[in-house]
N, C-alpha and C positions, 0 to 999 in steps of 0.2 A: 739269444740261443735256445734252442728247442730243449726242455729238461725230458730226459727218458722216463716213462713211467714205469716203476718197478712192476715186474712180473710178480703176480700173486701166487706162484707156485713155489716161491722160495720163502721159508720161514725164518724168523729173526727171533732172538733171545734162547731161553732155557727149554729144557725138554721135560722137567717133571710136570705130569698131570694134576691139573688143581681144580676142584669143585666141579667135575664134570658130572659125577654122580649127583650131588646136591641141585644143581640147575636140571638136569633131566627128570630128576623125581619130583620138582617142585613147579616145574615150568606150568603156566595154565595152558588151556586149550586156546591156540592162538587166532580159531575161527573168529572170535568175538574180537580180538584186535585187527584182523583182516577186515572185518566188515566195518568197525570203527575209523580205520585209515580210508577205507572208500568214502564214508560218510563226510569226513574231514575234507577230503580231496574235493568232493563235490560242493562243500559248503566253506570255501575259504572265507576268512575275514582280514581286512586291511589293518594294518599297525594303529593301535590305540583304540580298535573296534572289536576286539576279540572276544565279545561277550559270550557267544554261543560255545565257542571252543574252551574258554575256561570253565565254563558251566559243566561240561561233558566231563573235563578232565576232574573238577572239585567232585562232582557226585560221583563218580568212580572211586576216587580215594576215599570219600567218607562211607561209602558202602562197605569197601574192603575194610575199614577199621582205623583208618589214619585220622588224626587231628586236624582239621583243613582251616587254613585262614586264606580269605579272598580280598579282592580288590587292593593290593599291594601295588602302590606305583602304577594304578590305572587297573588293567583286569588280571595281573600277576596274582599268583597264588603259591601257597606252600602246603604239601601235607608231610605231617611229622608222626613218625612211629618210634614210640620209646620201646626200647628191648632189653633194658636192664644196663649194668655199668659197661663203660666200653667206650670207644672212639666215637666220633660224628663224622658221617659222609653225607654230602649234597650231591644229589643228582639232578641236572636241569635240562629241560627242553625248552625251544621257543615255539611260539605259536603263530606268528603273523603270516599273512600270505601278500602277494604282490600285485600291482597294478598292471596285469599283463593278460592279454586275450588267449586264453589255451588252444593249442593246436595239436593236442596228442592224439585226438581220435578214440581216446578211451571210451569205454562205456560209462564210466563214472566220471567223465571230465565235469569240470566247473563251466556252467553257463551264467554264472553271478556276475551282477555288478553291484558298485556301492558307490556311495560318495565319499570322495577322499577328504583329507582334512582340510582341502581348500574349497570345498562344495563341489567339484566336478564328479559327474558319473564316469567311473570307470570300470573296465572288466576287472575280474580278480582271480587270481590263480594261484595254487600252492607250486610256486616255480622253483623254490628253494628247498622243497623236502620237509618242511617244517611238520607237515602232517605226518611225516615219518617219524620225526622226533617225538612229538605228541603221544602218538599210539606206542611206540616202543616204549616210552618211560612209564605210560599206563600198565603194559605189560609187565615191565620189571619190577613196578610197584607190587603187583600182585604175585610175583615170583616170590620176592622177598619178604613178603608178609606170609606166603605160606611156609618159608624156609625160616621161621623166626627161631627153631630150635638149633640151627645151624651157625648164628652168629649173635654177638651181644653189642650193644650200643644204641646209637640213634640213627635213624635215616631221615633225611629231608628230602623230599622229591619236590622240586621248584619248576614250575611253569612260568616262562616268562613272556611278558608282551613286547611288542615294538621293536624286535632286533633289527629289523630293515631299516628303522631310523637311528640305529645305534643308540638308542635312549631308552630301552627298556630295563637293562640291568640297573643303570644308575638312577632310573626313577624307583625301583624296589628298594635299592638302598637308602636314597633319601627319604623313602617313606617309612622308614622303620625296620627293615627287613630283619636286620640283627638286634633289634633294641626292644620293639614293641612286644614282641610274643614270647620271651622268655627261653627261646631256643637256644642250646648251647652252641657255643661258636664252633664251626665245622672244622675238624682236622685237615681236610681235603675237600675240593671241589671237583667236580666230574662231569663231562660232557662229551657229545659227539655231534657231528654233522655228515649228513650223506651227501656222497659224489659219486657221479656215473663216470667219475675220472677212474674210479676202481670198480671191479665186478662184485655183483652181489655176492654175499657169503664172505666176503673180505674186510679186514679191519686194518686200516694203516696207522702207526704211531711212531713218533721219535721225541726225542729231548729237546730241550732249548727252542728257539724261535720256531714257530710253524705258520704264522699268519702274520700280516703285516700289519702296522699302524696304519689309519687312515683319517682323511680330513675333507670336509665338504666346505666349500667357499661360494657363496653368492656375491655376484659383483654387478654394479649399474655404472655405466659410463655415459656421461652426458654429451650430448651435441647441441647444435641449434637447428631446430627443423624448419621445414620450408617445403616449398615446391619441388618435386623431382626434376623440372626442367631447368631450374636454377640451382645447381648445387654450389656455385661460386659464392651465393648467398647464405649458404648454411654451413655448419659443421656436422659432418656426417656420422653417427656414433655406431653405424654398422661396420664402417671402413675400420673406426677405432678398433671395434671388438674383432674384426677379422686381423688385423695386425697383431693383437695381444693373442688371439688363439695359434698364430704362426709363429710369433716369437716365443710362447712359453714352451714349444716343442725342442727349442734348442738348451733349455735347461739341463735335462738330462743328457743331452748329447754332448753339450759343450762346457757344461760347468760341475757336472758331478763326477767326482774321481771314477776312472775305469774301475770296474768290479763291484761297485757299490750300486746297489738295487735302487731304483725309484721309477715312479710312474706320475706322469701329469696328464690327465684328460679333462678335455671340455666336454661335457655330456649333454649340455644344453645351451642354445643360443637363442634369444627372441627378442626381436624388435619389428617395430612398424605395424601399419594397418592396411595399407594399400600401396601399390606399386609405384605410384607418382607422388608419393608423400615422404619426404626425409624425416624421420622421427626425431623426437627430444632426446632420447635415451635408447639404450640397448641393454639387456641383462644375459648375463653368463652364469653358469653353474659349473664350477670346476670342481675335480676330485684328484687326490693325491694318496700314493701309498708308498710307503718305506718299512724296511725291518727295524729301524732304529730312530731314536729321537733326533740325533743330530743331522741325520738326511733329512728328517722332517722340517726340522728348523731351516736348514738350507734351501729346501724347496720353498718353503713359504716365504721366507726374505726374498730370494729371487722372484718368485710371482709378485709379490708387491710392488718391488722396484719395478718390474717391467709394465705391470699395468699402470703404474703412475707416471712411468716414463712416456708411454704410448700416448697416454691422455695430454701431457704437456707439449709433447711433439705436434700433436694435431690442434692445438689451440682449443681444447676441451674448456668450456665456460665456468666450470667447476670440478674439484677434486672428485674423484671416483670414490663410491661406496664399496667398501670390502668389508664384508662380514663372514666369519667363521660359524657355521649354523650346525657343525657336527664334528664330533673327532672320537676316535677309536683307538685304544692303545693296541701295540702290538700283543699278540699271544705267544708267549713263551713259558713252554711246559717245564715245569719242576725236574730238575735232572733225577734226584733220588726217586720221586714217586713215580715218574715215567719209567724207569728201569725195572722198578717193582712189578708194575702193570704190565709193562711189556713181556716179562716172564710169564705172567698168567694169560696174556692172550696168546703167546706162542705155544704154550701147553695144551691150551683149550683149543684154540684155532687152527694150529698147527701149521699148514703150508698157506693158509689163507690169512695169517698175520704177517703183513708186509710192512717195509720202511716206508714211512711218508716222506715225500719229497715236499720241502716248504711252499706254501701256496701264496698267492698274492692277493688273496681276497682278504677281508678284515671281519671280525667278530667282537662284540663288546662282551662276550661271556668271561672274560678275565676280570671284569671290574667286580664281580661277585667274589672272588677271592682277594685281589687286591686292596679292596676296600677294607678288609680285617686281617691284611696281611698273612694269607694262609696260602700253601702251594695249592696248584691245580695240574690236572691232565684234560687234554682234549684231544680226540682222535677222530680220523674220518671212517665213515662207514661207507663199503661201497654198494653202489645201486644200480649197476648197469647189468642186463640180463647176461649170463655169464657167457653163452654161446656166442653172443653178439659181440661182447666183450674181446672174447679169444680171436674171434675173425678179423675184428677192428685191430687189434695188436699184431696180429700175423702179419696184416697188409699196411702197417704203419699209419692207421685211419682212427686212432684214439680221437684225435683233434674233431673228426667228424661225428663223435657221439653227442647229442645235444645235453649240453651241460646245465648248471643252475642259471636260472635267471632267462632261460631260454622258453619260447611258447611250447616246445615239444619236450621239455624234459618230463622224464617219467620214469622213475624208480621201478624196478619190477618187484612187486608186493612180496614174493618170497624168492630167495632166502632172505631178503633185506631185512624185514620186519622180525623174523626170529633172530636173526643174527645182532640186530639192535637191541632187542630184549635180552638177549643172552650177554652180550658186551656190557650193557649196564649194569646187569645183575652181578656180573663177573667182576666188574671193577668194584662195586661195593662191597661184594664178599672179600676182596682182596684187602681191602682195608679194615673192614669189620669183622672179618671172620677170625 
């Protein structure tokens, strides 16, 4: 079933104007941050290799007047601004890019290649908007520094590595994010993500579940190799893998209770070296998504049962290897804090504050909050050029707009960046002011 995208002309929440004068008065000149965005977009860096990006963010925070700690969980960093007694808010941006060959045609398009963590040279692109996130948080950090007379407490600006591997948030926590540096425990953790699902200038927010839990599995199934002309003397692992892929598709359609959301995807299958050689093994990489852990456990159990059964049915000479290499929890916004922030967003952005439809993507953002048992709020930032979005909406073609992880994904710089800066600053002021 296709989910109808909310029209960004319909507002939500309260009507009282909040913090507009403060943000307008103290917002820095955004030309610098627009140039920073273009630079970051032209020079993306893969997960675990965000050296240049983190240095840009750290130097900017240090120049403003923040206390900066670097190399947390890799290239992660935080900037701390103590501004008297009061609550503590943490603002987060992720930094890493994707192994995608850019096809946007932008003047500042990436032409960069890097070696990935397996040593393979790949093209690199900011195909998920993390360049927007970094430049927006840099701008918000400056705004909030300028506006110190308008709030009290402690602000933490966190730039996270390796979100695309679902590893960066946990790596920062494990490396002593909340124990090494003497920072106060945040009262709330806040973040945003750009999507061309919404028009630039819009923010979308909702309480409760907004993003799925996800897991990645690597599978190796074994056969008996030999000459392609004598399959009767072999056990073909490609056939086993093919049966597994087809059978996995029945989990959601035949085992999951109707109305409960789940996705099982085989995104990679690799085997063999030549057309006339039956290989000894085949590798698969699987991805699952769900909104709750009960469904995730059901999916994982069914997947393992099917994989083992297909291997047994084909006479595989040894048991399959099944490895869960990544896991991301569901993102579930705090009800109370989301209600508070929704009122601020609705007042400030008026008709451009809209109701967020739950997304099937996953994020590791929530780990930064759940690791210390504090509430969090995560919202969507619109990135599609408004006229283009309106036309697509009018003709029922929103699905044709290049979305995240697409080689043509290209958020328009303005009003996306200004909205991203304002939203982060407004969120912090809501809980610090």
